[in-house]
C-alpha positions as CSV (number, residue, x, y, z in Angstrom):
1,M,26.2,-4.0,23.8
2,T,24.4,-4.9,20.6
3,E,20.7,-5.5,20.7
4,P,19.5,-8.9,19.5
5,P,17.7,-8.9,16.2
6,V,14.0,-8.4,16.5
7,E,11.8,-11.3,15.5
8,I,9.4,-10.4,12.8
9,R,6.1,-12.1,13.6
10,R,4.0,-11.1,10.6
11,E,4.7,-9.8,7.1
12,C,2.3,-7.2,5.6
13,V,1.9,-5.6,2.2
14,E,0.7,-2.3,1.0
15,G,-0.1,-1.2,-2.6
16,Y,0.0,2.4,-3.8
17,L,-2.4,2.5,-6.7
18,F,-1.6,5.2,-9.3
19,A,-2.3,6.3,-12.8
20,A,0.1,8.3,-15.0
21,P,0.6,10.6,-16.8
22,P,-0.2,12.9,-15.1
23,F,0.6,11.2,-11.9
24,E,-2.4,10.6,-9.5
25,I,-2.6,8.3,-6.6
26,L,-5.8,6.4,-5.5
27,L,-6.2,6.6,-1.7
28,F,-8.9,5.1,0.6
29,R,-10.5,6.5,3.7
30,R,-11.1,4.2,6.7
31,P,-14.5,4.3,8.4
32,P,-15.0,6.1,11.7
33,S,-14.4,2.8,13.6
34,R,-10.8,2.9,12.1
35,G,-10.1,6.6,12.5
36,R,-11.3,7.9,9.1
37,I,-7.7,8.2,8.0
38,W,-6.5,8.1,4.3
39,V,-4.4,5.0,3.5
40,P,-3.2,2.9,0.6
41,V,-4.5,-0.7,0.2
42,S,-2.8,-2.8,2.9
43,G,-3.1,-6.1,4.7
44,K,-1.4,-9.1,6.4
45,T,0.0,-12.1,4.6
46,E,-2.1,-15.3,5.1
47,P,-1.1,-18.9,5.2
48,G,-2.3,-19.6,1.6
49,D,-0.2,-16.7,0.1
50,R,2.8,-18.1,-1.9
51,N,4.8,-14.9,-1.5
52,L,4.3,-11.1,-0.8
53,E,3.1,-10.5,-4.4
54,T,0.4,-13.1,-4.0
55,A,-0.7,-11.4,-0.7
56,L,-0.8,-8.1,-2.4
57,A,-2.9,-9.4,-5.3
58,R,-5.3,-10.9,-2.8
59,E,-5.6,-7.7,-0.8
60,L,-6.1,-5.6,-4.0
61,E,-9.0,-7.8,-5.1
62,E,-10.5,-8.0,-1.6
63,E,-10.3,-4.2,-0.9
64,T,-10.9,-2.7,-4.4
65,G,-12.0,-5.5,-6.8
66,L,-8.8,-5.0,-8.9
67,V,-7.7,-8.2,-10.6
68,A,-5.6,-6.9,-13.5
69,P,-3.3,-4.0,-12.8
70,V,-1.3,-2.5,-15.6
71,R,1.9,-3.4,-13.7
72,T,3.0,-4.0,-10.1
73,F,6.5,-3.5,-8.8
74,P,8.2,-3.5,-5.4
75,L,9.4,-0.2,-4.0
76,D,12.3,-2.0,-2.4
77,W,11.3,-0.6,0.9
78,H,9.9,-1.9,4.2
79,V,9.3,-0.7,7.7
80,T,8.9,-2.6,10.9
81,F,6.3,-1.6,13.5
82,T,4.8,-2.8,16.7
83,A,1.3,-4.1,16.2
84,D,-1.6,-3.7,18.7
85,N,-0.8,-7.1,20.1
86,G,2.8,-6.1,20.9
87,E,4.4,-8.2,18.1
88,T,6.8,-6.8,15.5
89,W,5.4,-6.8,12.0
90,R,7.1,-5.8,8.7
91,L,5.4,-3.9,6.0
92,H,6.5,-4.1,2.3
93,A,5.4,-1.4,-0.2
94,Y,4.5,-1.8,-3.9
95,G,3.6,0.5,-6.7
96,V,0.5,-0.6,-8.6
97,E,-0.4,1.1,-11.9
98,V,-4.0,1.0,-12.8
99,P,-5.9,2.4,-15.8
100,R,-7.1,5.9,-15.2
101,S,-10.6,4.7,-15.7
102,F,-10.4,2.2,-12.8
103,R,-13.2,2.7,-10.2
104,P,-12.7,0.6,-7.1
105,R,-15.4,-1.5,-5.4
106,L,-15.0,-0.6,-1.8
107,S,-14.9,-3.3,0.9
108,A,-16.0,-2.8,4.5
109,E,-12.5,-1.6,5.3
110,H,-13.1,1.7,3.5
111,E,-15.8,4.2,3.3
112,A,-14.5,6.4,0.5
113,W,-11.8,6.7,-2.2
114,G,-10.3,9.5,-4.3
115,W,-7.7,10.3,-6.9
116,F,-5.1,12.8,-5.6
117,S,-1.9,14.5,-6.8
118,A,1.3,13.5,-5.0
119,A,1.2,16.7,-3.0
120,E,-2.4,16.3,-2.0
121,A,-1.8,12.6,-1.0
122,A,1.2,13.6,1.1
123,E,-1.0,16.0,3.0
124,L,-3.8,13.4,3.4
125,L,-1.8,10.3,4.4
126,H,-2.0,9.7,8.1
127,Y,1.2,7.8,8.7
128,P,4.8,9.1,8.1
129,D,5.8,5.8,6.6
130,N,3.0,6.1,4.0
131,R,4.4,9.5,3.0
132,E,7.9,8.0,2.7
133,A,6.7,5.2,0.5
134,L,4.7,7.7,-1.6
135,S,7.9,9.6,-2.1
136,L,9.8,6.5,-3.1
137,L,7.0,5.6,-5.6
138,V,7.3,9.0,-7.3
139,G,11.1,8.7,-7.4
140,S,10.9,5.2,-8.9
141,L,8.6,6.4,-11.6
142,E,11.1,9.1,-12.5
143,R,13.7,6.3,-12.9
144,G,11.4,3.9,-14.7
145,P,10.4,0.8,-12.6
146,A,10.9,-2.7,-13.8
147,R,7.9,-5.1,-14.2
148,I,7.5,-8.0,-11.9
């Protein structure tokens, strides 16, 4: 018997900020109340967002102050997960190139930030899906991503 399709209740985005060459990724550490884990920029879409890219741009500005990335491109990857409220949400990942000189302005969602190599970031990232998306980002850079 085939399972019925799962209803996606919320779309989410995450941005993997990086500078290259050499490749380094910018990660953010959540405060103690949110587990002190290292993560990319992420958030839920909101009613005023025209599309996923608009949601990502809003989250980047809210969480880091970034308004003009060098380029942004989809990693053509998503993962579904069960949110704390029991709903099924879908997370879409993007690569976000920033100038190496970029210094984020932290929001209340993070207590620290740092630049890391791909290997260091893979060790720090808490969630397996974050490590998978990081691997896809590195692979897409080797192939040369298109601009959006």
